N, C-alpha and C positions, 0 to 999 in steps of 0.2 A: 634326533630324539623324537619319539612319538608322543602323542597327547597323553597317554597313560603315564609315561615317565615324568612329564611335566606336572601332572596332577599330584604325583607322589612327592615331588620336590617342593611344590607350593600348595600346601593343603588349603582347601576352601574355607574361608572365614564367613561365619554367618553375621547378619546385621548387628546382633548383640555384641559380638566380639569387636567389630569395627567401632561401635559406640564406646565400649569400654576402653579401647586403645586411645580414642580421642579424649575421653574424660581423664585418663591418666596423664596425658600430655598437657592438659589444661591446668594441672597442678592446683586443683581446688576451685577454679573458676566455674561459674554456673554454665552448664552445657547449653541450655535453652537460650540464655541471654547472650552468650558469646558466639554460638554456632548456628542459630536459626535466624534466617533473614526474612523479614516480613515485607512482602512486595506491595506495591500500590494497588494491585488487583486483589489483595486479601488472601494471598497464597503464602504459606510458610515454606521456605526453601531450606532443606536440610543440607549438610555438608557432603552427603553421599547418598546414592540410590542403588538398590539392587532389584532383582527380578520380583522380589516380594512386594515391591511398591506398585507393580502393574496389575491392573484388573483385566486387561485384554491386550492382545497383540495388535499393533497398529502398523500395517504394511500397505504401502501404495504401489501400484504397478509402475514399472519404469516408463518414464516419459522424457523426451528430449525438451530442452528449453531453448528459446531463441533470444538472440541479442537484439534488443529493440532500440530504435532511435525515435525519440519523441520530438516532434517539430510543431511549433505553433504557426498556424497559417494565417497571415494577414494579406499576403500577396502571393498568388499561386505560382508564378514563374520562379520567384526567389525561393520559395519553399521547395519546389521541385529540384532546383539546383542543389540545395542543402541535402535533400534526400539521396540524390545520385552520388554526391561526395561521400555520404555516410555509408552507402552500400559498397562503394569502391574501397572503403577502409574497414570493412568487416561487419556492418550491420546486416542482420538477417530478416529483420522485420521493421517496418516503418509505421509509426503511429502519428498520423496527421491530426492535430487538434485544430479544426477549421473554425476560425472566428470570422473570416471574411464572408459577408452575406451574399456576395456575387461571385464567389470562387468558381472558376472553371475546372471542374473535376478532371476532365480529360487532360488539360494542361498540367494539372497538379501531379498526375501519375505518369506523364509522358516519359518514355525511355526506360521504365522500370519493368524488369522481367518478372512477371507474376508466377512463373514456374519455379523460381528460386527465392523470391522475396515475398513475404506476407505483407499486405498493405491494408491498413485499418484507418478509416476516416471517422473520427469522433466529431459529430456536428454540434457546434455551439450556437446554432440558430435553428428555429423550427417554424415552418410555414408551408402552406400548400404549394407556393411557388418553388420552394426548396425541394420538396418531394417531386415535383414535376421535372426539375432539372436533374434529379437522380435518374429518373426514367429516360430523359433525353440523352443522358451521358452513355447509356447502354453498357455501363461498367458493371459486369456481373462477376468479375474476377476478384474485386476488392470487397472488403467488409465495411458497411455503413452502420453507424450506431448513434444513438442519442439518449440522453438521460435528463428529462425535465425535472425530476425530483432533486437531483444534485444541483441543478441550476437554481432551484427554488431555495434550498437551504444555504447555498454559498452566497448568493446575491440578495436573498430576502424577497425576491419577486419571481413570478412565473414569466415565461416568454410573453404570454397574453393573459391568461387566467387558468385556473385549475381545470375547468371543464374543457376549454378549448385545447389546452396542451395535451391532455390525456386522449382527447378525440383525435388530434393530429398524430399522436404516437401510435394509435391503432391504425390509422391510414398508412403511416410509415411502415409498420410491421406487415401490413397486408401486401407490401411489395415482395415478400417472400413467396407469395403465391404466383408471382410473375418471374420467379427464378432469380430475383436479386438477393444478394447475400447480406441481408439486414439482420441486426440482432439487438437485443435489449442490453443496454449498458448500465452498470452501476459504478459510478465514479466516486469511490469513497476515500480518495486520496486526501481530501481536505479534512476528513475526520481525524486522521492521524496527525496532520499538520496542526490542527487546532488544540491538541493536547489530550484527546481521549485515551484512556489507558488500554492496554492490549485486549482485555476481555470485553470492554465496552465497544471497541472497534468491531470485534467479531459479531457482537449482538446487533449492532446497528446495520451491518451488512445484511444480516438475516431479516431485520425489520424492514429495511429498504426494499429488499426483494419481495418480501411478503406483501408490502403495500401495493406493488405492481401486480402481483399474482391475484390478490383480492379484487383489484379493479378489473382485470381481464376475465376473471371468473364470473363476476357479476354481469359482464357484457357477453358471456359465452364465447370469449375470444382467446381462451388459453392456448388453443392449438396454434395461434400465430407465433407464440414464443418457442422458437426452435433452437436458439443459441443465446447464451448469456455471457457477457464479458464483465468481469469484476476487476476494477483497478484499485490497488492497495498501496498505501505508503508504508515503507519499511524503515524502521529506525535503527539505532545502534545497540540495542539490548540483544545481543547475538542469539542466545538460546530462546529467549522469549519470542523473538521475531520468527524464528524457525517454527516454533510451536504454534504461533498465531495462524500462519498460513495453513499448516497441517490440520489444525483444529477446524478451520473453516472448510477445508476439503472433506473433513469427516462429517460435518453437519449438513452441508448443502444437499446431498442426496436425500436425506430424511425430509427436508423441507419440500423439495420437489415432489417426493413421493406422497407427501400429505395432500398435495394438490393434484395427484395423479398425472403429473406432467413429465414427459420424457423429453428433456432438453439437455443439450450438451452445455458445458460451461468451461470458461477459460479464466485462470487467475493470472493477472498481470501485475507485477510488483515494480515499484519505482522508489528510488532512494528518497527518504523524507528529508526536508531541509530543517526540520524542527531543531536538530542538534548541530546545525552548521553555525560557524562563526564568521562574521565579516572580517574581523581582525585576525591575523595569523591564519588566513584562509587555507594555507597549505595543509593544516591539520584536517581539513575536510576530505582530503584524499584518503587519510586513514579511516575516517568515519564512513566514507563511501565504500571502501574495501570491505569493511565489516558488514555493512548493510547488503552489499551485493552477494557476498559469500553466504550470508544467512538466507537470502532469497533463493540461491541455487540449491541449498540443502533443504529448503522448505517445500520443494516440489512445485514452485511457481512455473507457469508455462512460458511466460515471456518476462524479460527483465531489462530495465533501463535505469539510468542514473542521472544525477544532476552534477554539472561541472562544479569543481571546488570553488571557483571564483564567481559563480553566477549571481551572488548577492551584490557584488560591486562592479562587475564587468558585464558588458553586453555579450551575447552569444558569440563565441569565436572558435575557429577551427582547432587551435592548439588544445584548449581546455576540453572541448567536446571529444577530441581524439583520446585524451588521457582517460576519461571515464569509460570510453568504449574499449580501450586497450585493457582495462582492468577485467572486463568481462571476457575479452579474447584470451587473456592469460588463464582465467579460471576454466574456460572451455577447452582451448586447444593445447595449453601447456600442462594444466593440472588434470585434464581429462574428466572433469566433473559432470560431463553429460553422458558418460558411459556406464555409470554405476546404477545399480538397482536400489533406489531410495537410500542414499548414503547415510541419512540420519537415523534410519531404522536400526534398532539394536542399542540405541542410547537409552538407558533406563531413565535418565533425567529428562531428555526431550519428550519421550513418550509419556512420562508422568505429567509434564507441563501441558502436553496436548490434551490429555484426559481432563486435567483440572480446568483448562481454558474452555474446553467443550462444555463441561457441566455448568460452569458459572455463566458462560455466555448464553447457554440455552435457558437458564433460569431468568436472566435479564430480558431475553427476547420474549419469553412467555409473559413476563410482567408487562412489557410494552404492549403486547397483543391484548392482554386482559384490560389494559387501560386505553382502549380504542385505537391503538396502533401508532405507527411511525409518524404519519402525516398529522394526526391530531396532536401528538405531543410536541411536534415542531411548532405548530400553531399556538399552543399554550405556553411554549418556552421551556418545557421540562427538560428536553434533551440539551438545549443550549446551556441551561443552568448547570446540568450535570457535567458537561464537558468543561465549562468554566471552573467548576469546583475541582475537577481532576487536574486541570492545568495548574491552578494555584497551589494545589497540594504538592505537585512535582516541583514547581518553581521554588517552593519553600525549602525543599531538600538541598537545592543548589545555593540558596541564599544563606542557609545555615552550615554550608560546607560539608554536608553529609554526602553530597554528590559533587563531582568536579567536572567542569567543562574546560578542557585545555585551551588556552588562548583567550578565554572569556572570563572565567572565574578564577583561574589559576595559571601560573607560568605565562603571564602576559608579557608581550614585547611592548614596553611602555613608550619606546621611541617611535613605534609605527604610527604613521599619519595617513588617514584615508580620505578625508574630506576633499582634498585638492586633486587627488588622483583617481578617485572612484568615478566611473561613468554613470553610475546610478546610485540612488540613496538606498541603503539596505534595510529600510524600515517600511512597514505598511503605511500606505498613504490613505488617510481617511477622507471619504467624500460624503458630504451631507446630502442625503436623498431619502425619499419616502419609501418605506418597505412594508411588506405585508407581515413579515416576521423578523425577528432579530437574526441576522445572518450568522453563520458559523464561519469564523475567520481564522486564518492560520496564525500561530503564535510561536516564534522562535524563543527558546530559553535564553539565548545570549542577548536578546534585545534589551532586557532589563539593565544590563551593564553597558552595552554598546551605545545606547542613546545618550547616556551621561558623558561618556568618553567623546563621542562625536561632537556634542554641543560645546565641549570645552577645548576642542582643538584650536 
């Protein structure tokens, strides 16, 4: 049967006809009240979308994505061993998050074939001595990056101070002129973990990047920024998370163009633990599957996940392999790396992408108008807004308008964790002096789990 015959059998319905059909089935109930969903981002979601809802075609070129293994480095030899095991079981990219101040970079990457595996070192230290050790390593096949701004808003303090950190960042990026593969990193993972809504996350990525660009422009050093890596947390709101990454990919070129900067950028997504539960943790496998699939369809360049039992157990081979296998299935079994922007053509996703882009751009412009990202971190405006958004979402779960399986509903009341958990699943607060109020991660389930844990 050809397309013409199908068209004759199934006549095209216009949006008015769809709406009339829904209203008829509502049997007198109010259409707006029953069928329009009001999101936390201030977007009204309709029950259906057509091509008439789109203002423009949003189509991204086909790009492959890599299965990334994220490894925290406190001891170089042990981290190297974990990386080699991950590569042996399917990892295509290794992201080392280097906390050790005296890490031997050559030992860390020993035995890794740079021709087949991408290696990225996110440095969590910043000093002249560290920069000298990068030069001494002679490792020009791996990517080095650092992000003093995220260090500032996550911990509340700079490595040294603002002036020193930004000066050292310039020295670090100058290594590109000596053929080292260094790049500017924007680690915005903690923003999603803290409870910022989808639109605000996008706006803060833009504001974060703009803060760096303003600084380098003032120093006439913009040419040092040749490559940018942006790390994002991806939650469980499937379509929203797809649209979030796509909206960011839509906006970034305009921001770079405004500074007349020709730099490549890579979007790296990682499963957010915000909706993970410590009790009934097997449900986290379902949550991670949702997040990973949305990352794939969103056009992310590299994707990693968090083990389902990571809240209560130390890192272990079995759990790490499970999360990696989810990505291997999506790539090798479902073949989702072979399609040309698989989400394109969805009226709903493209509508969300447009809405997120417009709203995020408006918030970003407002941040810029009010002296920028760094200034608003210092006066606490951004922290207050994220706190407000977190509490607003938490209230939905407390009032049972949203459900978190295993935490707010369908709980296994016989489960006991305190005696078997290898680690406490709650944030440990430490008293220390900070320059600003830190942006800390907040899991939704914590509100219920703390009470349950204390009464075991």
